[in-house]
C-alpha positions in Angstrom: 3.1 12.4 -2.4 3.2 10.9 0.8 4.6 12.0 4.0 5.2 9.2 6.4 6.6 9.0 9.9 9.1 6.0 10.6 6.6 2.9 11.4 8.2 -0.5 11.6 6.7 -3.7 10.3 5.2 -4.7 13.7 3.0 -1.5 13.5 1.4 -2.4 10.3 1.1 -6.1 10.7 -1.6 -5.7 13.5 -4.3 -6.0 11.2 -2.6 -8.8 9.4 -3.3 -12.7 10.0 -1.0 -14.4 12.4 0.5 -16.8 10.2 2.3 -14.1 8.1 5.9 -13.8 9.5 9.1 -12.2 8.1 11.3 -15.0 8.9 12.0 -17.5 6.0 9.9 -20.7 6.8 11.6 -23.9 5.8 8.7 -25.3 3.7 8.1 -26.2 -0.1 6.3 -23.9 -2.0 6.4 -25.9 -5.3 4.4 -28.9 -4.1 3.1 -30.2 -7.5 6.3 -28.9 -9.3 7.9 -32.3 -9.5 10.4 -33.2 -12.1 13.0 -31.1 -14.0 15.0 -29.1 -11.5 13.8 -30.5 -8.3 17.3 -31.7 -7.2 19.0 -28.5 -8.1 16.4 -26.5 -6.3 16.6 -28.5 -3.3 20.7 -28.1 -3.3 20.1 -24.5 -3.8 17.8 -24.1 -0.9 20.4 -26.0 1.1 23.4 -23.9 0.1 21.0 -20.8 0.9 20.5 -22.0 4.6 24.2 -22.8 4.9 24.9 -19.2 3.7 26.9 -20.5 0.7 25.2 -17.9 -1.6 27.3 -18.4 -4.8 26.6 -22.0 -5.0 22.9 -21.5 -4.0 22.6 -19.1 -7.1 24.3 -21.5 -9.5 21.7 -24.3 -8.5 18.7 -21.9 -8.7 19.1 -19.5 -11.4 18.3 -21.8 -14.4 15.0 -23.1 -12.6 14.2 -19.5 -11.7 14.6 -18.3 -15.5 12.6 -21.3 -16.4 9.6 -20.1 -14.4 9.7 -22.2 -11.1 8.4 -19.9 -8.7 10.3 -21.8 -5.6 13.7 -21.5 -7.3 12.6 -17.6 -8.0 11.7 -17.0 -4.3 15.0 -18.5 -3.0 17.0 -17.0 -5.5 15.5 -13.7 -4.2 16.5 -14.6 -0.8 19.8 -15.2 -1.8 20.1 -11.8 -3.2 18.6 -10.4 -0.2 21.1 -11.9 1.9 23.9 -10.4 0.0 22.0 -7.0 0.0 21.6 -7.0 -3.8 18.1 -5.8 -3.5 17.4 -4.6 -6.9 17.7 -8.2 -8.1 15.9 -9.6 -5.0 12.9 -7.6 -5.6 12.7 -8.4 -9.3 12.7 -12.2 -8.5 10.1 -11.7 -5.6 7.7 -10.2 -8.1 8.3 -12.9 -10.7 7.6 -15.5 -8.0 4.5 -13.5 -6.7 3.1 -13.2 -10.3 3.5 -17.0 -10.4 1.3 -17.3 -7.5 3.5 -17.3 -4.5 2.1 -14.9 -1.9 5.1 -15.2 0.3 7.0 -13.2 -2.1 4.8 -10.4 -2.1 5.0 -10.2 1.5 8.6 -10.2 1.3 8.5 -7.1 -0.8 6.5 -5.4 1.8 9.1 -5.9 4.3 11.5 -4.3 1.9 9.4 -1.1 1.7 8.8 -1.1 5.6 12.3 -1.3 6.0 14.0 0.8 3.3 15.5 -2.1 1.8 16.4 -1.1 -1.7 13.5 1.2 -2.0 12.6 4.2 -0.2 11.1 3.5 3.5 7.3 3.8 3.3 4.7 2.0 5.6 1.9 2.5 3.1 3.7 1.1 0.2 4.5 -1.8 2.6 0.8 -2.2 3.5 -0.1 -2.5 -0.4 2.3 -5.4 -0.7 1.0 -7.0 2.5 -2.5 -6.5 1.2 -1.7 -8.1 -2.1 -0.1 -11.0 -0.4 -3.1 -11.6 1.8 -5.5 -11.4 -1.1 -3.3 -13.8 -3.0 -3.2 -16.2 -0.3 -7.0 -16.0 0.1 -7.6 -17.2 -3.6 -5.9 -20.4 -2.8 -8.1 -21.2 0.0 -11.6 -22.6 -1.6 -12.2 -25.3 0.8 -14.6 -23.3 3.2 -15.7 -26.4 5.1 -12.3 -27.5 6.3 -12.0 -29.1 9.6 -10.1 -27.3 12.6 -9.9 -27.9 16.2 -10.6 -25.0 18.5 -10.1 -24.9 22.4 -13.2 -25.3 24.4 -11.4 -24.9 27.7 -7.8 -25.3 29.1 -8.1 -29.1 28.6 -10.7 -29.7 25.6 -10.5 -29.3 22.0 -13.4 -30.0 19.9 -13.6 -30.6 16.1 -15.4 -27.5 14.2 -15.0 -26.0 10.7 -13.7 -22.5 9.9 -17.3 -21.5 8.4 -18.6 -22.3 12.0 -16.1 -20.2 13.6 -16.7 -17.2 11.3 -20.4 -17.6 12.2 -19.9 -17.3 15.7 -17.5 -14.2 15.0 -20.5 -12.6 13.2 -22.9 -13.4 16.0 -20.6 -11.4 18.5 -20.0 -8.8 16.1 -23.7 -8.4 15.6 -23.9 -8.0 19.4 -21.5 -5.0 19.4 -18.3 -6.3 20.3 -15.7 -4.2 18.5 -12.7 -6.7 18.3 -15.3 -9.4 16.6 -16.4 -6.4 14.2 -12.9 -5.9 13.3 -12.1 -9.7 12.7 -15.3 -10.3 10.8 -14.5 -7.4 8.8 -11.2 -9.0 7.9 -12.9 -12.1 6.8 -15.2 -10.2 4.5 -12.4 -8.2 3.3 -10.0 -10.9 2.2 -12.4 -13.8 1.5 -10.4 -16.5 3.4 -13.2 -18.6 4.7 -16.1 -16.7 3.1 -16.9 -15.2 -0.2 -15.2 -11.7 -0.4 -17.5 -8.8 0.2 -15.4 -5.7 0.2 -18.6 -3.4 0.7 -19.7 -5.5 3.6 -16.3 -5.4 5.0 -16.2 -1.4 5.0 -19.5 -1.5 6.8 -18.1 -3.7 9.6 -14.8 -1.8 9.8 -16.7 1.4 10.3 -18.8 -0.2 12.9 -15.7 -1.3 14.7 -14.0 2.2 14.0 -17.0 3.9 15.7 -16.4 1.7 18.7 -12.8 2.7 19.0 -11.2 -0.2 17.6 -7.8 1.3 16.6 -6.9 -1.4 13.9 -10.2 -0.6 12.3 -9.6 3.0 12.4 -6.1 2.7 11.0 -7.6 0.4 8.1 -10.1 2.9 7.2 -7.3 5.6 7.0 -5.5 3.4 4.6 -8.7 2.8 2.5 -9.3 6.5 2.0 -5.7 7.0 1.5 -5.5 4.5 -1.2 -9.1 4.4 -2.5 -9.7 1.0 -1.6 -13.6 0.3 -1.7 -14.2 4.0 -1.3 -13.3 7.5 -2.9 -9.7 8.8 -2.0 -10.2 11.4 0.5 -7.1 12.7 2.3 -8.8 14.5 4.9 -10.9 11.4 6.2 -7.7 9.4 6.0 -5.7 11.6 8.1 -8.7 11.9 10.6 -8.8 8.0 11.1 -4.9 7.8 11.1 -5.0 10.2 13.9 -7.8 8.6 15.8 -6.0 5.1 15.6 -2.9 6.8 17.2 -0.5 5.5 14.4 2.2 8.1 13.2 1.1 7.9 9.5 0.0 10.7 7.3 -1.5 10.6 3.7 -0.4 13.8 1.9 
């Protein structure tokens, strides 16, 4: 059993990547799911944003039952808006299992804020982590081009792999922030192949250099047994060092 103090989503998100947001983005997660149901889904989404929830449900339900992950996701949002959390979590899980990592993230926010489930920040972290890992599986193009800021006026074209290599170099020089961020790259395997064992090594280096997010992450790992043997004593030692009011019991 876990005894946990109140921790808002902003606390646990510090070790997540910036593009995760709680607010609902107006995007299409069903790109490639053309044909049957597209018009109904778009109508359902429009009704959702207009807060016409009954009409939204009518347009989304058949496509959701037919397995469309976007319809399932927006149907869950419709139920969330009406505080029907039990049905919302069912459809978020279905959408997540279909490959929509945003749905898993929404379940995390439900656990974080006690919406239809007991409030539990570590359970929330389980879902945030599941979301992050599911998202990482979709990013197979390790050489994708990006632009980075050279100075206040100039951008230069580079690749994510090149940026990760520079991050690794800083980590090897002892920079605790770089050590933590490089550990995340290895942990989730977004732009490099996943290597949990090496990730834990770098989390430990960062934690030993007083990087609080790394200390919190190690506490979570020992509490949950992620890549290490479960150890409540070590978990709570790292949680205490991180300054976060979380306790593994």
